[in-house]
C-alpha positions as CSV (number, residue, x, y, z in Angstrom):
1,M,12.3,17.1,-12.8
2,A,11.1,14.1,-14.7
3,N,8.4,13.0,-17.0
4,V,6.4,10.3,-15.1
5,A,3.2,8.4,-15.3
6,F,1.0,7.3,-12.5
7,I,-1.4,4.4,-13.1
8,G,-4.2,4.0,-10.6
9,L,-5.8,6.9,-8.8
10,G,-7.4,5.3,-5.8
11,V,-7.2,6.4,-2.2
12,M,-3.4,5.9,-2.3
13,G,-2.5,6.7,-5.9
14,Y,-4.5,9.9,-6.2
15,P,-2.5,11.8,-3.5
16,M,0.8,10.1,-4.4
17,A,0.5,11.3,-7.9
18,G,-0.6,14.7,-6.6
19,H,2.7,15.1,-4.6
20,L,4.7,14.3,-7.8
21,A,2.9,17.1,-9.6
22,K,3.3,19.5,-6.7
23,V,7.1,19.3,-6.7
24,G,7.2,20.0,-10.4
25,H,7.3,16.6,-12.2
26,Q,5.3,16.4,-15.4
27,V,2.7,13.7,-14.6
28,H,0.7,11.6,-17.0
29,V,-2.2,9.7,-15.3
30,Y,-4.5,6.8,-16.1
31,N,-7.4,5.5,-14.1
32,R,-10.0,2.9,-15.0
33,T,-12.7,5.4,-14.1
34,T,-11.9,8.2,-16.5
35,S,-13.8,10.8,-14.5
36,K,-11.4,10.3,-11.6
37,A,-8.4,11.0,-13.9
38,Q,-10.2,14.1,-15.2
39,Q,-10.8,15.2,-11.7
40,W,-7.1,14.7,-10.8
41,V,-6.0,16.7,-13.8
42,T,-8.3,19.6,-12.9
43,E,-6.8,19.6,-9.4
44,F,-3.1,19.1,-10.2
45,G,-2.5,19.7,-13.9
46,G,-0.7,17.1,-16.0
47,E,-2.6,15.0,-18.6
48,Y,-4.7,11.9,-18.5
49,F,-4.8,9.2,-21.1
50,E,-7.2,6.6,-22.2
51,T,-4.9,3.6,-21.8
52,P,-1.9,2.8,-19.6
53,A,0.3,2.4,-22.6
54,L,-0.4,5.9,-23.8
55,A,0.1,7.3,-20.4
56,A,3.5,5.6,-20.1
57,S,4.8,6.7,-23.5
58,G,7.7,9.0,-23.3
59,C,8.0,8.7,-19.5
60,E,11.2,8.0,-17.6
61,I,9.4,6.4,-14.7
62,V,6.0,4.8,-14.5
63,F,4.3,4.2,-11.2
64,S,1.4,1.8,-10.7
65,C,-0.8,1.4,-7.6
66,V,-3.8,-0.8,-8.1
67,G,-5.7,-3.5,-6.3
68,N,-4.2,-7.0,-6.7
69,D,-2.1,-9.3,-8.9
70,D,-4.8,-9.5,-11.6
71,D,-5.1,-5.7,-11.7
72,V,-1.4,-5.3,-12.0
73,R,-1.3,-7.7,-15.0
74,L,-4.2,-5.8,-16.5
75,V,-2.5,-2.4,-16.5
76,C,1.0,-3.6,-17.2
77,L,0.7,-6.3,-19.8
78,G,-0.8,-6.6,-23.3
79,E,-1.2,-4.1,-26.1
80,T,-2.6,-1.4,-23.9
81,G,-0.5,-2.1,-20.8
82,V,2.3,0.2,-19.6
83,L,5.1,-2.0,-20.8
84,A,3.8,-1.6,-24.4
85,G,4.4,2.1,-24.1
86,M,7.7,2.2,-22.2
87,S,11.1,2.7,-23.8
88,P,14.4,1.0,-23.0
89,G,16.1,2.7,-20.0
90,S,12.8,3.7,-18.3
91,V,11.7,2.3,-15.0
92,L,8.4,0.7,-13.8
93,V,7.7,1.0,-10.1
94,D,4.8,-1.1,-8.8
95,H,3.4,0.2,-5.5
96,T,0.6,-2.4,-5.4
97,T,0.7,-4.8,-2.5
98,A,0.9,-8.0,-4.6
99,S,2.8,-11.3,-4.6
100,A,6.5,-11.7,-4.8
101,E,5.9,-14.2,-7.6
102,L,4.2,-11.5,-9.7
103,A,7.0,-9.0,-9.1
104,R,9.5,-11.5,-10.5
105,E,7.3,-12.2,-13.4
106,L,7.0,-8.5,-14.3
107,A,10.7,-7.9,-13.8
108,N,11.6,-10.7,-16.3
109,I,9.2,-9.3,-18.9
110,A,10.4,-5.7,-18.3
111,N,14.1,-6.6,-18.4
112,Q,13.6,-8.3,-21.8
113,Q,12.7,-5.0,-23.3
114,G,15.4,-3.0,-21.4
115,V,13.0,-1.6,-18.8
116,G,14.0,-1.5,-15.1
117,F,11.6,-2.8,-12.5
118,L,11.0,-2.3,-8.8
119,D,8.4,-3.9,-6.6
120,A,7.6,-1.1,-4.1
121,P,4.7,-1.7,-1.7
122,V,4.1,1.1,0.8
123,S,3.1,1.5,4.4
124,G,1.4,4.4,6.1
125,G,-2.1,4.2,4.8
126,Q,-4.3,6.9,3.2
127,A,-3.1,9.5,5.7
128,G,0.5,8.7,4.9
129,A,-0.2,9.1,1.2
130,E,-2.1,12.3,1.7
131,N,0.7,13.8,3.8
132,G,3.5,12.5,1.7
133,V,5.1,10.5,4.4
134,L,4.8,6.9,3.2
135,T,7.4,4.2,4.0
136,V,8.4,2.4,0.8
137,M,10.0,-1.1,0.8
138,L,11.5,-2.1,-2.5
139,G,13.0,-5.0,-4.4
140,G,15.2,-4.7,-7.4
141,D,18.6,-3.6,-8.7
142,Q,20.6,-0.9,-6.8
143,Q,21.1,1.3,-9.9
144,V,17.4,1.2,-10.8
145,Y,16.5,2.1,-7.2
146,D,19.0,5.0,-7.2
147,N,17.4,6.4,-10.3
148,A,13.8,6.2,-8.9
149,Q,14.4,7.1,-5.3
150,P,14.7,10.9,-5.7
151,V,11.4,11.0,-7.5
152,M,9.7,8.8,-4.9
153,A,10.8,11.2,-2.2
154,A,7.9,13.4,-3.2
155,Y,5.5,11.2,-1.3
156,S,7.7,9.2,1.1
157,R,9.6,9.9,4.3
158,F,11.6,6.7,4.1
159,T,12.5,4.2,1.3
160,Q,14.7,1.1,1.6
161,L,15.9,-1.4,-1.0
162,M,15.4,-4.7,0.7
163,G,17.1,-6.9,-1.8
164,D,16.4,-8.6,-5.2
165,V,13.1,-8.2,-7.0
166,G,10.3,-9.6,-4.8
167,S,12.0,-8.5,-1.5
168,G,9.8,-5.4,-1.2
169,Q,6.6,-7.6,-1.3
170,L,8.1,-10.0,1.2
171,A,8.8,-7.1,3.5
172,K,5.2,-5.9,3.1
173,M,4.0,-9.3,4.1
174,V,6.0,-9.1,7.3
175,N,4.6,-5.6,7.9
176,Q,1.0,-6.8,7.6
177,I,1.6,-9.8,9.9
178,C,2.9,-7.4,12.5
179,I,0.0,-5.0,12.1
180,A,-2.5,-7.8,12.5
181,G,-1.0,-8.9,15.8
182,V,-0.7,-5.4,17.2
183,V,-4.3,-4.4,16.3
184,Q,-5.7,-7.6,17.9
185,G,-3.6,-6.9,21.0
186,L,-5.0,-3.4,21.2
187,A,-8.6,-4.7,20.7
188,E,-8.3,-7.0,23.7
189,A,-6.4,-4.5,25.8
190,F,-8.7,-1.6,25.2
191,T,-11.8,-3.8,25.9
192,F,-10.2,-4.8,29.2
193,A,-9.5,-1.1,29.9
194,D,-13.0,-0.2,29.1
195,N,-14.5,-2.9,31.3
196,A,-12.1,-1.9,34.1
197,G,-13.2,1.8,33.9
198,L,-9.9,3.3,33.0
199,D,-9.7,6.7,31.3
200,P,-8.6,6.0,27.7
201,D,-6.7,9.3,27.3
202,L,-4.7,8.9,30.6
203,L,-4.1,5.3,29.8
204,V,-2.6,5.8,26.4
205,E,-0.7,8.9,27.4
206,T,1.0,6.7,30.0
207,I,1.6,3.3,28.3
208,S,2.4,4.7,24.9
209,K,5.6,6.1,26.5
210,G,6.8,2.6,27.4
211,A,7.3,-0.8,25.8
212,A,3.6,-1.1,24.7
213,G,3.7,2.0,22.5
214,S,3.0,1.8,18.8
215,W,1.7,3.8,15.8
216,Q,-1.6,1.9,16.0
217,M,-2.0,2.8,19.6
218,E,-1.4,6.5,19.3
219,N,-3.3,6.9,16.0
220,R,-6.3,4.6,16.5
221,Y,-7.1,4.4,20.3
222,K,-9.7,7.2,20.2
223,T,-11.7,5.7,17.4
224,M,-11.3,2.2,18.7
225,F,-12.8,3.3,22.1
226,A,-15.5,5.3,20.3
227,G,-16.4,2.4,17.9
228,E,-15.6,4.5,14.8
229,Y,-14.2,2.6,11.8
230,D,-15.4,4.4,8.7
231,F,-12.0,5.4,7.4
232,G,-8.5,4.0,6.9
233,F,-7.2,0.7,5.5
234,A,-10.2,-1.5,4.7
235,V,-10.6,-5.0,6.2
236,D,-11.1,-6.4,2.6
237,W,-7.7,-5.2,1.7
238,M,-6.1,-6.5,4.9
239,R,-7.5,-10.0,4.2
240,K,-6.2,-9.8,0.6
241,D,-2.7,-8.9,1.9
242,L,-2.8,-11.7,4.6
243,A,-3.8,-14.2,1.9
244,I,-0.7,-13.3,0.0
245,A,1.4,-13.8,3.2
246,F,-0.2,-17.2,3.9
247,A,0.6,-18.4,0.3
248,E,4.2,-17.3,0.7
249,A,4.4,-18.8,4.2
250,K,3.3,-22.1,2.8
251,K,6.1,-22.0,0.3
252,N,8.8,-21.1,2.8
253,G,7.6,-23.4,5.6
254,T,6.5,-20.7,8.1
255,A,3.7,-21.4,10.5
256,L,1.5,-18.4,11.2
257,P,-1.1,-19.6,13.7
258,M,-1.7,-16.2,15.4
259,T,-2.1,-14.5,12.0
260,E,-4.5,-17.2,10.8
261,M,-6.6,-16.8,13.9
262,I,-6.8,-13.0,13.4
263,D,-7.7,-13.4,9.8
264,G,-10.6,-15.4,11.0
265,F,-11.6,-12.5,13.3
266,Y,-11.5,-10.2,10.3
267,Q,-13.8,-12.6,8.5
268,E,-16.2,-12.1,11.3
269,I,-16.0,-8.3,10.9
270,Q,-16.8,-8.8,7.2
271,A,-19.9,-10.8,8.2
272,K,-20.9,-7.9,10.5
273,G,-20.9,-5.6,7.4
274,G,-17.5,-4.2,8.1
275,S,-15.7,-5.1,4.8
276,R,-14.8,-1.4,4.3
277,W,-14.1,-0.6,7.9
278,D,-10.6,0.2,9.1
279,T,-8.5,-2.7,10.3
280,S,-8.8,-1.3,13.8
281,S,-12.4,-2.6,13.8
282,L,-11.2,-5.9,15.3
283,I,-12.4,-4.3,18.6
284,A,-16.0,-4.4,17.2
285,R,-16.1,-8.1,18.0
286,Y,-16.1,-7.2,21.7
287,K,-18.6,-4.3,21.6
288,K,-22.0,-5.1,23.1
């Protein structure tokens, strides 16, 4: 068992940190809203701290899961950031979906003080975090990964070191591009099926067993047909992630015309008041 810290107790971080405590790790937590940290401690034990640096002090591994690049810098850098409280030989694992450029920036700063760094975005959404079955894609050194992986196993079913620092974030960009295409395909297909009078349950039971099957199909078809989106991974966050992918694509010369089109569809969903709706809400564009 390890002494660890978890920075950021949102819809993902709260259950992830909980899994660490459940398996016996000593967990320090920090959250911008202190009442959320207090609630976590009441539920899982451990201890909350007033700053990221204090939470990180004396910990072997510090995990962070916040909103975007600016949030990561806020909790990691400066006098109150986690790196100010970390000791040589410890490891910082950032689960935020952020830019590969930021990952490299943090790794350089961490390495200068003898701290290991892994960029480690996750896939699986809120349900994956709550059930402890996230997929984690990582960038960094093999030895640093080997040290952190057994601890991450508390909330993941699969982890993979993709390459050097930044590779985890690049893999997450690919993941989001894939999801955008799949969900748009489902939105069109399910609208066609509805207009054609097909039974949704019979349809998905059949086609999910063939080449059309996907996680999104099996887990979202009922709510997509029902027009229910008040859950899951928010459209705002998806557009944030896609913006990161577009910026990276511009650097490496990749054209993403389909993804850009779907991002525009998500913008329409935001205009309809669906900023916090699940990404499967693309089908709402076709609802009368």
